[in-house]
N, C-alpha and C positions, 0 to 999 in steps of 0.2 A: 504494500500500500504506500509506503514512504517513497519508493522508487517512482511509482505512478504520479504521486503528488509533485515530486521534484521535476519530472519531465513535463507535466502540465504547467507548472510555474515557469519553467524555462521557455516553453512555447508561447505562453501569454506575455511574458516580459519582452520577447522579441518584437511584439506588435505595439508595445506601450510607447507613446510619444510624450516625453516630459516637456512641459511648457515652463520656461523660466521667466515668468511675469513678475515684475517688481513695481513698487510705487514710483510713479512718474512716467511709466511707459505709456505710449499711445497704443490703443487697441481698437479693433472693430468688434461689434457685437452681432451675433446671429439674429436675424429678424424673427420674431415669434410667428408661429404658424406659417412657415415657408411653403407648406404643401398647398395652401390656399392662394398663394400668390401666382401670378402668371409666370410663364417661363422667361420672360424678359425683364421681370422686376428684380431689383437688387436683393440678394440674400443676406447682405451684411450692411450694417449701419455704422456710421462713425466718421471721423475718428473721435475717440473719447480718451480721457486720461484716468489712469488708476490713482485714486486718492488714498486708499488704505486697504490693507489686507485684513479681512475679518475672520479668516479661517485658513486651513491648509490649502484649499483650492477655491476660495470665494473672495471676491473683491468688490469694494465700493468704487463707483465710477462717477465722473463729472464730465459735463460737456465743455466746449472750448471757452465758454464764458465763466466757468467755474461753478456752475449750478449743479449740485449733486443729483444723481438719479435716485428715484424713490426706494429702490431695493438693491440688494447686492446681486452679483452675477457669478455663476460658477465658471471655472476656467475652461470647461468643455464648450462653453458658448462664446469664448473670446478667441481672437486671433491677433497676432502682432500686426501693427500698422507701421510700415517702414517709410520714413520721410525721404 
């Protein structure tokens, strides 16, 4: 059983993509309900700035004027924005 778990962990970790997001980075957020959008509509919104890290993979964001968004965002819904 231990051998099976180790092989499964190694297989899963190969597919894992670690995002190194930090306070001050510019990010894009995934549009909610992208399946309802048309195929030509943008799937990402932004750029936004990370204001604080509220958990291991959750962040508080603010727009370009510094107005914070009403809730925090998970790192799975964020993408780096390169200037």
